[in-house]
C-alpha positions, 0 to 999 in steps of 0.5 A: 766954869760955874757962875759966881753967886749973886750978892744976895746969895740967890742964883735964880728963882729956885736956886741958892748958893749955900756953902759953895754949892748951888742948891735947888730950893724947890726940890721934891722927894721924887727928885732924889735918886732911888739909892738916896731914897732907899738909904733914907728908908733904912736910916728911918727904920734904924732910928725908929728901932733905936727910939723903941729900944730906948723908950720902950714905946712907939714914937708919937708926936714929940718922939716922931719929931725926935726920930725925924731930927735924928734922920735929918741929921744923918741925911745932912751928914751924908750930903743929901739936900732936900727942903725940910718940909718935903723931907718931914712929909715923906719921912713922917709917913714912913714913921707912921707906916712903921708904927702901924706895922709895929702895932700889928706885929704886937697884936699877932703875937700871943702874950707869953704863958698862954697856950693857944 
């Protein structure tokens, strides 16, 4: 039988009761299951592509924050919990990697109308 939450909402040094669930406050990216990481990577790629389609440019600065927030909302809806700082650090790296990949893909294709 689970212990009842403390009056202050804390359940120890590194845990908190939130909405009836005991959450680990110092959770790391490496603590997520492989399937959760894969799902987050796919959601990031989808949100990245949606941002580019909507704005016709790569997400930089504010755009990157918008993609981060969109992915974080999807992660919360899925019920995956990880501290925002840990999430932002790892998903931010994914967005940067997708941006670099998109830039290199653009430079590999010759402009329309040119015969190489």
